[in-house]
Every structure is written in structure tokens, then in C-alpha cells.
C-alpha positions in Angstrom: 25.8 40.5 -10.6 23.2 38.9 -12.9 23.7 36.5 -15.8 22.2 38.0 -19.0 18.9 36.5 -20.1 20.3 34.9 -23.2 22.8 32.9 -21.1 20.1 31.7 -18.8 17.8 30.6 -21.6 20.8 28.7 -23.1 21.3 26.8 -19.9 24.5 28.5 -18.7 23.2 29.3 -15.3 25.4 28.4 -12.2 27.3 30.4 -9.6 30.5 29.7 -11.5 32.1 26.6 -13.0 34.6 26.7 -10.1 31.8 26.7 -7.5 30.2 23.8 -9.3 33.4 21.8 -8.8 34.0 22.8 -5.3 30.5 22.7 -3.8 29.6 19.1 -4.4 28.2 18.7 -0.8 25.9 21.1 0.8 27.7 23.3 3.3 24.9 25.7 4.2 21.1 25.8 4.4 18.7 28.1 2.7 15.4 28.3 4.7 12.6 29.1 2.2 9.8 30.9 4.0 6.4 29.8 2.4 3.9 30.4 5.2 1.1 32.1 3.3 1.1 29.6 0.4 1.3 26.7 2.8 -2.0 27.7 4.4 -3.8 28.8 1.2 -5.6 27.0 -1.5 -4.9 29.8 -4.0 -2.7 28.9 -6.9 -2.3 32.2 -8.7 0.3 34.9 -8.8 2.8 34.7 -6.0 1.4 31.4 -4.7 2.0 29.8 -8.0 5.6 31.0 -8.1 6.2 29.8 -4.5 4.8 26.3 -5.3 6.9 26.0 -8.4 10.2 27.0 -6.7 9.6 25.1 -3.4 9.0 22.0 -5.5 12.1 22.4 -7.6 14.8 24.1 -5.5 15.5 21.2 -3.1 16.8 19.0 -5.9 19.0 21.9 -7.3 20.5 23.4 -4.2 23.4 20.9 -3.8 24.9 22.1 -7.1 25.5 25.4 -5.4 26.5 24.1 -2.0 23.1 24.5 -0.3 20.5 22.3 1.4 17.1 23.8 0.7 14.6 23.6 3.6 11.0 25.0 3.3 9.8 26.7 6.5 6.6 28.2 7.8 5.8 30.5 10.7 4.0 29.0 13.7 3.7 30.4 17.2 6.3 33.1 16.4 9.0 30.7 15.3 9.9 29.0 12.0 9.2 25.3 11.6 10.7 23.1 8.9 8.3 21.2 6.7 8.8 18.5 4.1 6.1 19.5 1.7 3.5 22.3 1.2 -0.1 21.6 1.9 -1.7 20.3 -1.4 -3.8 22.8 -3.3 -7.1 21.8 -4.9 -6.6 22.7 -8.6 -9.6 21.1 -10.2 -11.9 24.0 -11.0 -14.5 21.9 -12.9 -17.8 22.6 -11.2 -19.1 19.6 -9.3 -22.4 19.8 -7.5 -20.6 20.2 -4.3 -18.5 23.1 -5.7 -21.6 24.7 -7.1 -23.1 24.6 -3.6 -20.0 26.1 -2.1 -20.2 28.8 -4.8 -23.8 29.6 -3.8 -22.8 29.8 -0.2 -19.9 32.1 -0.9 -22.2 34.4 -3.0 -24.7 34.4 -0.2 -22.0 35.2 2.4 -20.7 38.0 0.2 -24.2 39.5 -0.1 -24.7 39.4 3.7 -21.3 41.0 4.3 -22.1 43.7 1.7 -25.4 44.4 3.4 -23.7 44.8 6.8 -21.0 47.0 5.2 -23.8 49.2 3.8 -25.5 49.5 7.2 -22.2 50.2 8.9 -20.3 52.3 6.3 -17.1 52.9 8.3 -14.1 52.3 6.1 -12.3 50.0 8.5 -15.4 47.8 9.0 -16.0 47.7 5.2 -12.4 46.6 4.6 -12.6 43.9 7.3 -15.8 42.5 5.9 -15.0 42.6 2.2 -11.2 42.1 2.0 -10.1 39.2 -0.3 -8.6 36.1 1.3 -5.0 37.2 0.8 -5.6 40.4 2.9 -6.5 40.6 6.5 -10.2 40.5 7.2 -13.0 38.0 7.8 -12.2 36.0 4.7 -8.6 35.6 5.8 -9.6 34.5 9.3 -12.1 32.0 8.1 -9.6 30.6 5.6 -6.8 30.4 8.1 -8.5 29.1 11.2 -11.5 27.2 9.9 -11.2 26.0 6.3 -7.5 24.9 6.7 -8.3 22.9 9.8 -11.3 21.3 8.0 -9.0 20.3 5.1 -6.7 18.6 7.6 -9.5 16.6 9.1 -10.7 15.7 5.6 -7.3 14.5 4.6 -7.1 12.4 7.8 -10.4 10.6 7.3 -10.3 10.3 3.5 -10.0 6.8 2.1 -7.2 8.1 -0.1 -5.7 10.7 2.2 -3.2 13.2 0.9 0.0 13.3 2.9 0.1 16.1 5.5 3.5 17.8 5.9 5.6 16.9 9.0 7.1 19.7 11.0 10.3 20.0 12.9 12.5 22.7 14.6 15.3 24.3 12.6 18.9 23.1 12.8 20.8 26.3 12.0 24.4 27.3 11.7 26.1 30.7 11.2 26.0 31.7 7.6 22.7 30.0 6.7 20.2 32.0 4.6 16.6 32.8 5.3 14.8 33.4 1.9 11.6 35.3 2.4 9.9 34.0 -0.7 6.2 34.3 0.1 3.7 37.1 0.5 3.6 36.8 4.3 3.4 40.5 4.7 0.7 40.5 7.3 1.9 37.5 9.4 4.2 39.1 11.9 7.3 37.2 10.9 9.9 39.7 12.2 10.4 38.3 15.8 11.1 34.9 14.3 13.5 36.5 11.7 15.3 38.3 14.5 15.7 35.1 16.5 17.3 33.5 13.5 19.6 36.5 12.9 20.9 36.1 16.5 22.0 32.6 15.4 23.9 34.0 12.4 21.2 33.4 9.7 21.2 36.0 7.0 17.7 37.1 5.8 17.1 38.1 2.2 13.7 39.1 0.8 12.1 38.4 -2.6 10.4 41.5 -3.9 7.6 41.0 -6.5 6.7 44.7 -6.7 6.4 47.8 -4.6 2.9 48.7 -6.0 1.2 49.3 -2.6 3.9 51.9 -1.9 4.4 53.5 -5.4 0.8 53.2 -6.6 -1.4 53.1 -3.4 -4.5 54.2 -5.3 -4.7 50.8 -7.0 -4.9 48.7 -3.8 -6.9 48.5 -0.6 -5.9 50.9 2.1 -5.3 48.0 4.5 -2.8 46.5 2.1 -1.0 49.8 1.8 -0.5 49.9 5.5 0.5 46.3 5.9 2.9 46.2 3.0 4.5 49.6 3.9 5.1 48.3 7.4 6.5 45.1 6.0 8.9 46.9 3.6 10.1 49.2 6.4 10.8 46.3 8.6 12.4 44.3 5.8 14.6 47.4 5.0 15.9 47.4 8.6 16.4 43.6 9.1 17.1 42.0 5.7 20.6 42.1 4.3 19.4 41.9 0.8 16.5 42.1 -1.7 16.2 39.9 -4.8 13.5 41.2 -7.2 11.7 39.5 -10.1 12.8 42.1 -12.7 15.4 44.7 -13.2 12.6 47.3 -13.0 11.5 46.2 -9.5 15.2 46.0 -8.5 15.6 49.7 -9.5 12.5 50.6 -7.6 13.7 48.9 -4.5 17.1 50.6 -4.7 15.4 54.0 -5.1 13.1 53.3 -2.1 16.2 52.3 0.1 18.0 55.5 -1.0 15.0 57.6 0.1 15.0 56.1 3.6 17.5 58.1 5.7 17.6 55.4 8.4 19.1 52.8 5.9 22.7 52.5 5.0 22.2 51.5 1.3 25.8 50.3 1.0 24.9 47.6 3.5 22.1 46.2 1.4 22.5 43.7 -1.4 20.2 44.1 -4.4 19.7 41.8 -7.4 17.0 40.1 -9.5 16.2 36.8 -11.2 13.9 35.8 -14.0 10.6 34.1 -13.5 9.7 31.0 -15.5 6.6 30.7 -17.6 5.6 27.1 -18.2 2.3 27.3 -16.3 0.1 26.6 -19.3 0.6 23.7 -21.6 -0.1 24.1 -25.3 -3.0 21.9 -26.3 -6.0 22.1 -23.9 -7.9 19.0 -22.8 -11.4 19.4 -24.3 -12.9 17.6 -21.3 -11.9 20.5 -19.1 -13.5 23.2 -21.3 -17.0 24.3 -20.8 -19.1 24.5 -24.0 -19.8 28.2 -23.8 -16.1 29.1 -24.2 -15.6 27.6 -27.7 -19.0 29.0 -28.7 -17.6 32.5 -28.1 -14.8 31.8 -30.6 -17.3 30.3 -33.1 -19.4 33.0 -34.9 -21.8 30.3 -36.2 -22.6 28.9 -32.7 -24.3 30.3 -29.7 -23.3 33.9 -30.4 -24.2 34.6 -34.0 -23.6 38.3 -33.6 -19.9 37.7 -32.9 -17.9 37.7 -36.1 -14.9 39.9 -35.5 -11.3 39.3 -34.3 -11.1 38.4 -30.6 -8.8 40.5 -28.4 -7.9 38.9 -25.1 -7.2 40.7 -21.8 -5.9 38.6 -19.0 -5.6 39.9 -15.4 -7.5 40.3 -12.1 -10.4 42.6 -12.4 -9.1 45.6 -10.4 -8.0 49.2 -11.2 -4.3 48.6 -11.8 -5.1 46.3 -14.7 -6.8 49.2 -16.4 -9.8 47.5 -18.1 -11.4 51.0 -18.2 -8.8 52.1 -20.7 -9.6 49.0 -22.9 -13.3 49.6 -22.7 -12.8 53.3 -23.7 -10.8 52.2 -26.7 -13.3 49.5 -27.8 -16.3 51.8 -27.3 -14.7 54.1 -29.8 -14.0 51.2 -32.2 -17.5 49.8 -31.9 -19.0 53.3 -32.4 -17.2 53.4 -35.8 -18.8 50.1 -36.7 -16.1 47.7 -35.7 -17.1 44.1 -35.0 -14.1 43.2 -32.9 -14.5 41.3 -29.6 -13.0 42.1 -26.2 -12.7 39.1 -24.0 -11.7 39.8 -20.4 -10.4 36.9 -18.3 -9.5 37.2 -14.6 -10.8 36.7 -11.1 -12.7 39.5 -9.4 -10.5 41.7 -7.4 -11.1 44.9 -5.5 -12.3 48.5 -6.2 -14.1 47.1 -9.3 -17.8 47.8 -8.6 -18.1 50.6 -11.3 -16.1 48.5 -13.8 -18.2 45.4 -13.3 -21.4 47.4 -13.6 -20.1 49.1 -16.8 -19.3 45.7 -18.4 -22.5 43.8 -17.4 -24.8 46.7 -18.3 -23.0 47.3 -21.7 -25.3 46.9 -24.7 -22.7 44.6 -26.3 -22.2 42.4 -23.3 -22.5 38.8 -24.4 -22.1 39.8 -28.0 -18.8 41.7 -28.5 -17.8 42.0 -24.9 -17.2 39.0 -22.5 -16.1 38.6 -19.0 -14.8 35.2 -17.5 -13.9 35.1 -13.8 -13.3 31.4 -13.2 -11.5 29.8 -16.1 -9.2 26.9 -15.3 -5.8 26.5 -17.0 -7.1 24.5 -19.9 -9.7 27.1 -20.6 -7.2 30.0 -20.3 -4.9 28.1 -22.7 -7.8 27.7 -25.1 -8.3 31.5 -25.1 -4.6 32.1 -25.8 -4.7 29.6 -28.6 -7.8 31.0 -30.3 -7.7 34.7 -29.8 -6.2 37.0 -32.4 -4.3 39.3 -30.0 -3.5 39.8 -26.3 -3.9 43.3 -24.9 -2.2 44.1 -21.5 -3.0 47.6 -20.3 -1.6 47.6 -16.7 -0.6 50.9 -15.0 2.1 49.0 -13.1 3.5 45.4 -12.8 6.3 43.6 -11.2 6.8 41.3 -14.2 3.8 40.9 -16.5 3.4 37.2 -17.0 0.5 37.3 -19.5 2.9 38.9 -22.0 5.1 35.9 -21.9 2.2 33.5 -21.9 0.7 35.1 -25.0 4.0 35.1 -26.8 4.6 31.5 -25.8 1.3 30.6 -27.6 2.4 32.6 -30.7 -0.1 35.3 -30.0 0.5 38.9 -31.1 0.8 41.1 -28.0 0.2 44.9 -27.4 0.9 46.2 -23.9 1.0 49.5 -22.1 4.3 51.4 -22.5 5.7 51.1 -19.0 9.3 50.2 -18.1 8.7 46.6 -16.9 6.8 45.7 -20.1 9.7 47.0 -22.2 12.0 44.9 -20.1 9.9 41.7 -20.5 8.5 42.2 -24.0 11.5 43.9 -25.6 11.0 44.0 -29.4 8.7 41.0 -29.4 5.5 43.1 -28.8 4.0 46.5 -29.6 3.2 49.2 -27.1 0.5 51.8 -26.6 0.4 55.1 -24.7 -1.8 55.0 -21.6 -2.2 58.8 -21.8 -3.9 58.5 -25.2 -6.8 56.1 -25.7 -6.8 56.9 -29.4 -3.2 55.5 -29.7 -4.6 52.0 -29.0 -7.6 52.7 -31.2 -5.4 53.6 -34.1 -3.1 50.6 -33.6 -6.0 48.2 -33.4 -7.4 49.7 -36.6 -4.1 49.2 -38.3 -4.0 45.5 -37.2 -7.5 45.0 -38.5 -6.4 46.3 -41.9 -3.2 44.4 -42.0 -4.6 41.2 -40.6 -2.1 41.2 -37.8 0.8 40.8 -40.2 2.7 43.8 -38.8 2.5 43.0 -35.1 5.9 42.4 -33.4 7.7 39.1 -33.4 5.1 36.6 -32.4 6.7 33.7 -34.2 6.2 30.2 -32.7 10.0 30.0 -32.1 9.7 32.4 -29.2 10.9 30.7 -26.0 11.1 31.9 -22.4 13.0 30.1 -19.7 11.2 27.3 -17.8 11.0 27.0 -14.0 14.1 24.9 -13.7 16.1 27.6 -15.4 14.3 30.2 -13.2 15.4 28.2 -10.1 19.0 28.3 -11.3 18.7 32.0 -11.9 17.5 32.5 -8.3 20.1 30.2 -6.8 22.8 32.0 -8.7 21.7 35.3 -7.3 21.6 33.9 -3.8 25.1 32.5 -4.3 26.2 36.0 -5.3 24.5 37.5 -2.2 26.3 34.8 -0.1 29.7 35.9 -1.5 28.9 39.6 -1.0 30.7 41.1 1.9 28.6 43.4 4.0 30.5 46.6 4.8 31.3 47.3 8.5 28.7 49.4 10.4 29.3 53.1 10.3 
């Protein structure tokens, strides 16, 4: 069903050569659902994937016989759009942005105060949920900030083009690709209406973490995502995952559902691209404090050891506690190595943040950066000595690929998806044994990183054009798949 990775990387990625010859003109449409990303100014994780693929797929679809049409949900029906709302990517702190940051911190403090006075779990979740989950942040973002941005674009002297919308022109056999993380947006009535017209829905699955590892996410997301997957299992004809590991998890979840005829569900996977970060950072976009951390003779004279980079949202699943446990043991033995954590603040992290910021080595051998831009993150990858990735669970594990792409040695937790992505290019440590990582770091310190995996600069992962071909190939396979008759 799926072209091996080596063939994709080599550029041999199409439905079949025969299909390429036959399907020179689009005969069907793929409606790409991108509602959440369209209304969000986030550009991380799933939103980044959606923006990349929505930008690339329209020019590639004809090769497979498809016209690609991005769509969003409005008023319980899907509307065609010609472009996604632009995202503001410049994270350099202007005076205006600093003021916005102060206002956000003040707002957070007020909401935390209210949550303390009204300690009901539902109220606390509503007040403190991040923007991508239902709560006050989500409502303000969706119904106030997005409208303000539209007004700003209209009155700006150099306005950014706003997307135009139109109703869908469908025919039987078209495909609805649920690409985005619109789990809480009530899409299923609109999906059912398209199904009545013969459109076939297929969902992209990034992971099943809220179902398989609910302890790592907010309770509200567990409920929302579980409801989404239950509905998707009933209505979608297929699931295309972002790794073989997630595909296997989806198949197992479908098998466990007695209401689902597994033989009537297509499953597959495609490979994500990884060209987000460009080698060679622009010095103008890098704050002075960051290079100082990598320079023992600069602002941090105590720092003299090798720097170990940890990239990922500050939340329980990323397992920073494990890394801190390991480094506390290394520092207690007299080690001078540095742990640099990079990632936005997530959820269920109060104890972790307190542990980091109250640590006696914070600002010396322990650092936390929550708001690095792409140039700054690239700088970290370029100048660190090793990447550590300790996640309990992942759908893919992009930092592994980014680290290898920069020629950085990588050690990751020994979980199936990391083995799938990292293969023999990286080393692995046991999450059940902190001393396993301690011992391996000590070995690397003694060997000056000469024995760490295959981190040669020749390492190459597929780019986003190749990833788009990988996805379209899997959709073409789904399209040719014959759903068995109902039992």
C-alpha cells in the first residue's frame, strides 16, 4: 500500500507510471479541510503541516487526476477558499508585541486568580485552556482576534489579501480530506451532507495520544478527541496516519470497537517532510542572550560544558522531568554539562516550571526558552552538542529529524515511533531507568561524541514536496480501494 521510504526520498513517488500517463486532466476533487489553521495564527505542530500541504498540494494534484480545493467549515457547511488566512510569523519583539505580551500575562494572572477562587475542574479548564482547546482563549481568538485581523487587513496601507469563499461544486467520488485538527468544531453534520452527495471522507491521524495516554493531556481534550475519533470511525471510509506506528494504533483502536466493520475501513500512512528550518540562521533575528549561552567566556562564565538540547512543548508527555532527574545525577557527580530546554509553555506543567526556575543551576547549567523563533531554534541545533528527546509518546517526533538534518547527534526514548523515525541513525535510552541515560551521557562525554549513531552531514529526510507526493499516492490508493458491501 505504501511506497518504501527510500523510494520516496529518491523521488519515485506517484500513484503508478500508468496513472501518470492516464490522469493528465483532473477528474475528481479532493476537498482539504483546514478550518482550525485558517482561523489560527499558530504556526507549530499540526498547523505547520497543514499550511505546508495546503500551499503545495494544489500544484501537484493534477499529476494524480485530482483538483485540490481547500475548504473551511462555516455555518455547518463547508466553504471553498482560495488561500489560508496569513499567519504572523515574525516573533521579534517590537514594542507593540511586548505590550501584547504584558497584557496576555496580566490576563493569565487574572484568570488564574479566578480559577483559584472557583476551583471547580470545569471552570479551571475553561479559564486556562490553551488556544487550540475549547475555553476562553479559544473563544477570544476565534470571535474577537480573528475579526480584528480582518479589519486590520482591510484598512492597512499594504493589506494582505483575504481569502474569497464559495460553495462547493461536488460530484460523486470526490474526496474530503480531514487534514486539520478541527476536533472540537462540530464538522460531522457538514461531512454527512457531503457524503449524501457521494463524497468520500478520509481522516488524517497525527496520533491517538488523548485516547491511549489521557494522563498527558487536559481532560477536556480527552473528551473532545475521543468523541471526534468515535464519530470519525463511524463516518470516515479511511484513515491516513503520519507514521506506521500511528497507523497500527488506529487499526488496533478500530478492531476494539464492536460497532465498526474493520474490513470496511481503509488505513495507510504517509511521511511528513522536514524542511521547516534552514541551515544558517540570520544573526539579525537572534537575541544576544542566546549566543551568550553557547559562549563560556560571555554572559554566563559558569557555563563551560557540552550543551544538550531538548526541543518540545513544556508539558508532561515530553518528559522533561526524566531529563532533569538524569542531569541532577550528572551534576551531583561534578558534571559541567548544560541542559537547554526549548519549547512553548503547554499544560499540566506548574510543578515542572517551578522545579526549573527554582533550580540552583538555573541560568548556569540549566536554561529554558519558551519563545524562540525559527532562526533562534536553528542556532540551537547548530551549536548544541547533542539533542535529547525523552517523550513518552509521539505521532512522529519531528525534532529527531531536525536534529539529524543539522548533523547533531541524537538520543531519544526507546518507543516504537522513535525507532521507526530514527532507525539506526540515533541512540536510544530506557524511560524506565534514568541511570541508563546518565550512563550514556557519561560515555559520550568521555568519547567526545565520536560513538553516537550516524549523525553525518549526509543525512537527508524528504522535503515537503516529496511528502505531498507521499500523501497523494496514499489518497490515490484509497480511491482505488473497493469498500466491501455492507454486512
